[in-house]
C-alpha positions as CSV (number, residue, x, y, z in Angstrom):
1,M,-56.7,-5.6,-18.4
2,S,-59.4,-6.6,-15.8
3,V,-56.9,-7.2,-13.0
4,L,-55.7,-3.5,-13.1
5,L,-59.5,-2.0,-13.1
6,V,-59.8,-4.2,-10.5
7,G,-57.4,-2.8,-8.7
8,I,-57.8,1.0,-10.2
9,G,-61.2,0.6,-8.3
10,G,-60.3,-1.1,-5.1
11,F,-58.3,1.8,-4.3
12,L,-60.5,4.3,-5.0
13,G,-63.2,2.3,-2.8
14,A,-60.8,1.3,-0.3
15,I,-60.1,5.4,-0.2
16,A,-64.0,6.5,-0.3
17,R,-64.5,4.2,2.8
18,Y,-61.9,5.4,4.8
19,V,-62.7,8.8,4.2
20,L,-66.1,8.6,4.5
21,G,-66.5,5.7,7.6
22,T,-64.0,8.3,9.4
23,W,-65.9,11.3,8.6
24,M,-69.2,10.0,10.0
25,N,-68.3,7.2,12.7
26,K,-67.3,11.0,14.1
27,K,-70.4,12.4,13.9
28,S,-71.8,9.3,15.9
29,S,-71.9,10.2,19.5
30,K,-74.4,6.8,19.9
31,G,-71.3,4.7,19.7
32,L,-73.4,2.3,16.9
33,P,-70.8,2.0,13.9
34,I,-72.7,4.2,11.5
35,G,-70.4,4.9,9.0
36,T,-69.3,1.1,8.3
37,L,-73.6,0.5,8.7
38,F,-74.1,3.2,5.3
39,I,-71.1,2.3,3.7
40,N,-72.4,-1.7,3.9
41,L,-75.5,-0.1,3.3
42,L,-75.3,1.3,0.3
43,G,-72.7,-0.7,-1.3
44,S,-75.4,-3.8,-1.3
45,F,-77.7,-1.3,-2.9
46,L,-75.1,-0.4,-5.7
47,L,-74.3,-4.0,-6.2
48,G,-77.9,-4.7,-6.7
49,W,-78.4,-1.8,-9.4
50,M,-75.9,-2.5,-11.0
51,V,-76.7,-6.2,-11.5
52,G,-80.5,-5.6,-12.0
53,Q,-78.8,-3.0,-14.6
54,G,-76.7,-6.0,-16.5
55,V,-73.1,-4.2,-16.1
56,T,-70.8,-6.9,-16.7
57,S,-67.2,-6.5,-18.2
58,G,-65.1,-4.0,-17.5
59,L,-67.1,-1.2,-16.0
60,Y,-68.2,-4.4,-13.6
61,S,-64.8,-5.6,-12.8
62,F,-64.1,-1.6,-11.9
63,L,-67.5,-0.8,-10.1
64,G,-68.4,-3.6,-8.6
65,I,-65.7,-5.6,-7.7
66,G,-62.5,-3.3,-7.1
67,F,-65.2,-0.4,-5.5
68,I,-67.7,-1.8,-3.9
69,G,-66.2,-4.8,-3.4
70,S,-62.7,-2.7,-1.4
71,F,-66.2,0.3,-0.3
72,T,-67.9,-1.9,1.1
73,T,-66.4,-4.2,4.3
74,F,-67.2,-7.2,5.7
75,S,-64.4,-7.9,8.7
76,T,-64.7,-4.3,9.9
77,F,-68.6,-4.6,10.8
78,K,-67.4,-8.1,12.2
79,L,-64.7,-6.6,14.2
80,E,-67.1,-3.7,15.2
81,S,-70.2,-6.6,16.2
82,V,-67.6,-8.2,18.9
83,Q,-66.6,-5.1,19.9
84,L,-70.7,-4.0,20.7
85,H,-70.7,-7.5,22.1
86,Q,-67.8,-7.2,24.6
87,N,-68.4,-4.0,25.5
88,K,-71.8,-5.4,26.8
89,K,-73.5,-3.3,24.4
90,H,-76.1,-5.7,23.8
91,S,-79.0,-3.9,22.3
92,M,-76.8,-1.8,20.1
93,F,-75.0,-5.5,18.9
94,Y,-78.4,-6.4,18.3
95,S,-79.0,-3.5,16.1
96,Y,-76.2,-3.2,14.4
97,L,-76.8,-7.3,13.5
98,A,-80.1,-6.3,12.0
99,Y,-79.6,-2.8,10.4
100,S,-76.6,-4.7,9.1
101,Y,-77.8,-8.4,7.6
102,I,-81.5,-7.6,6.4
103,G,-80.9,-3.9,5.5
104,G,-78.0,-5.4,3.1
105,I,-80.2,-8.1,1.5
106,L,-83.2,-5.8,1.1
107,L,-81.8,-3.0,-0.3
108,A,-79.6,-5.4,-2.7
109,F,-83.6,-6.4,-4.1
110,V,-84.7,-2.8,-3.8
111,G,-81.1,-2.0,-6.0
112,I,-82.2,-5.2,-9.1
113,S,-86.0,-3.7,-8.7
114,L,-85.0,0.0,-9.2
115,S,-82.6,-0.6,-11.8
116,V,-85.8,-2.4,-14.3
117,L,-87.9,0.5,-13.7
């Protein structure tokens, strides 16, 4: 049953990422991959909140592993980072790395903290 829940959550999360990421990146005129950044930061917060709430078993399989696991994307983040570097957009490259890593960790902490209030 857990495999089915992860699969359904993953299917829905991947579609949500594609739709939201594509829409947000089209709206961005600066070249920063804002869609991937937003999605990964939101996913960090939501997963932190779920962990803080003590969500387990089926719901965690569906939302945490499935949906959020496929909604967020480490590989696209890495590819976009490399592309920024190759295109010599160095300040954007370093900003993207800082926002992604530092922001993701902070938002996971914020999610955990807010969940216990």
